[in-house]
C-alpha positions as CSV (number, residue, x, y, z in Angstrom):
1,X,109.7,92.8,127.2
2,X,112.0,95.5,126.3
3,X,113.4,94.2,123.6
4,X,110.2,93.0,122.3
5,X,108.9,96.7,122.5
6,X,112.4,97.9,121.2
7,X,111.8,95.5,118.4
8,X,108.3,97.1,117.7
9,X,109.2,100.8,117.9
10,X,111.9,100.6,115.3
11,X,109.8,98.7,113.0
12,X,107.2,101.3,113.1
13,X,109.7,104.2,112.4
14,X,111.1,102.3,109.7
15,X,107.8,101.8,107.9
16,X,106.6,105.4,108.7
17,X,109.6,106.2,106.1
18,X,108.3,103.1,103.9
19,X,105.4,105.2,103.7
20,X,107.4,108.1,102.1
21,X,109.2,106.2,100.3
22,X,108.7,105.8,96.4
23,X,109.2,107.5,93.3
24,X,110.1,106.4,90.0
25,X,111.9,107.8,87.2
26,X,112.5,106.5,84.6
27,X,110.3,103.5,86.0
28,X,107.4,101.7,83.8
29,X,103.5,102.8,84.6
30,X,101.2,100.5,84.1
31,X,98.1,103.0,84.1
32,X,93.7,101.6,84.3
33,X,91.7,100.6,85.4
34,X,90.7,101.5,81.4
35,X,92.6,102.3,78.2
36,X,92.3,105.7,76.0
37,X,93.1,108.5,78.8
38,X,91.4,111.9,78.3
39,X,94.1,114.8,78.5
40,X,92.2,115.4,81.7
41,X,93.3,112.0,83.0
42,X,96.9,111.8,81.5
43,X,97.8,115.1,83.7
44,X,96.3,113.6,86.9
45,X,98.3,110.9,86.5
46,X,101.0,112.5,86.0
47,X,100.2,115.0,89.0
48,X,100.2,112.0,91.2
49,X,103.3,110.8,89.0
50,X,105.6,113.7,90.1
51,X,104.0,113.6,93.5
52,X,105.9,109.9,94.4
53,X,108.5,111.2,92.8
54,X,108.8,114.6,95.2
55,X,108.4,112.1,98.2
56,X,111.1,109.7,97.1
57,X,113.0,112.7,96.8
58,X,112.3,114.0,100.9
59,X,112.8,110.5,102.6
60,X,116.4,110.6,100.9
61,X,117.1,114.5,102.1
62,X,115.3,113.1,105.2
63,X,112.4,115.6,104.6
64,X,110.1,116.4,107.3
65,X,108.4,119.7,106.2
66,X,106.8,117.5,102.6
67,X,105.6,114.8,105.4
68,X,103.8,116.8,107.4
69,X,102.8,118.4,104.3
70,X,101.4,115.6,101.9
71,X,100.3,113.4,105.0
72,X,96.9,113.9,105.5
73,X,95.3,114.9,109.2
74,X,93.7,111.2,109.0
75,X,96.5,109.8,107.1
76,X,96.8,106.3,108.5
77,X,99.3,103.6,107.2
78,X,99.1,99.6,108.1
79,X,103.4,98.4,108.3
80,X,104.4,95.3,107.5
81,X,104.2,94.3,111.3
82,X,100.5,95.4,111.0
83,X,100.8,98.1,113.5
84,X,99.4,101.2,112.5
85,X,100.6,104.6,112.1
86,X,99.1,107.9,111.8
87,X,100.7,111.4,110.7
88,X,102.0,112.5,113.8
89,X,104.3,109.2,114.2
90,X,105.2,109.0,110.3
91,X,106.3,113.0,111.4
92,X,107.8,112.5,114.5
93,X,110.1,109.5,112.4
94,X,111.2,111.3,109.6
95,X,112.3,113.9,112.2
96,X,114.7,111.8,113.9
97,X,116.8,110.8,110.8
98,X,116.8,107.0,112.4
99,X,116.3,105.8,108.9
100,X,118.9,105.6,106.3
101,X,118.2,105.2,102.7
102,X,120.7,104.3,100.5
103,X,119.2,103.2,97.5
104,X,115.2,102.9,95.7
105,X,114.1,101.6,93.0
106,X,110.1,101.2,92.2
107,X,108.5,99.5,89.7
108,X,105.5,97.4,88.9
109,X,103.7,100.9,89.0
110,X,100.2,100.9,89.0
111,X,98.4,104.6,88.7
112,X,94.1,104.2,89.3
113,X,92.1,106.9,89.0
114,X,88.7,107.6,90.6
115,X,87.7,111.5,90.4
116,X,89.8,112.5,93.0
117,X,91.0,110.0,94.0
118,X,94.3,108.2,92.6
119,X,95.2,104.6,94.0
120,X,98.7,103.8,93.4
121,X,100.8,100.1,93.9
122,X,104.1,99.1,93.3
123,X,106.9,97.3,94.3
124,X,110.2,98.7,95.9
125,X,113.4,97.8,96.5
126,X,114.6,99.2,99.0
127,X,118.4,99.3,100.4
128,X,119.4,101.4,104.1
129,X,119.8,101.2,107.4
130,X,117.9,102.2,111.0
131,X,119.6,102.1,114.4
132,X,122.3,100.2,112.2
133,X,119.5,97.4,111.4
134,X,119.4,96.7,108.2
135,X,116.2,96.9,106.5
136,X,117.3,96.1,102.6
137,X,114.7,94.0,100.5
138,X,111.5,93.6,98.5
139,X,108.6,95.5,99.7
140,X,104.8,96.1,96.9
141,X,102.9,99.1,98.9
142,X,99.7,100.4,98.1
143,X,99.4,104.2,98.4
144,X,96.5,106.5,98.3
145,X,95.9,110.5,96.6
146,X,93.4,112.0,97.3
147,X,93.1,115.8,95.9
148,X,91.8,118.5,97.8
149,X,91.5,122.1,97.5
150,X,93.8,121.3,94.3
151,X,96.5,119.7,96.5
152,X,97.3,116.1,96.9
153,X,97.8,114.7,99.6
154,X,98.4,110.4,101.3
155,X,95.4,109.2,103.0
156,X,96.0,105.9,103.2
157,X,100.0,103.5,102.5
158,X,100.2,99.9,103.5
159,X,103.0,98.3,102.6
160,X,104.0,94.3,102.5
161,X,107.5,92.5,103.1
162,X,108.4,90.2,99.7
163,X,110.3,87.7,98.4
C-alpha cells in the first residue's frame, strides 16, 4: 500500500513538471486550422510560441514563480496515469526540486487559434529523473492557453506516454 501510494505521488509530481515542459526553439510548427493567417493571428501565434519557450526555460531552471504566474487558478492537468493535478500541486512539485531534466526535444507542434484561446499539441522527447527514477521517453501532449487581461495562462494540460 505504501509503495503504491509512493508510486502514485511520484507520478503526480512527475506530471506536474511535465505540465510545464515544452518549447521548441528551432522546431517545426504547423499553424491550423486554416492557412492564410493575417498579421494579428501571426503575432498571436508568435506570442504562444514564446510562452512555450519560456515554459521550457522555467522547467529546466525549476522556476516555480513562472509556473505560479502562468497557470490559471482553475488549471487542471491530466497525467499520463490519468491522475488530476491542480495549480497548487504543480507549483509545489516545481518548488520541491525533486525533478531534474537533462534534455527536452519538442517536435510535431501544432498551434490552433480560437479567439483568445490557443490549443497546442506536440510530441516531447525528454530525459530526466525524479527521486532517482528515470522518466525519460516520448510523450504527446495538449496544452490550452487562454489570454486573460492581455496575459497568456495555461488552463489545461494532458499528456500521454507514446512509443
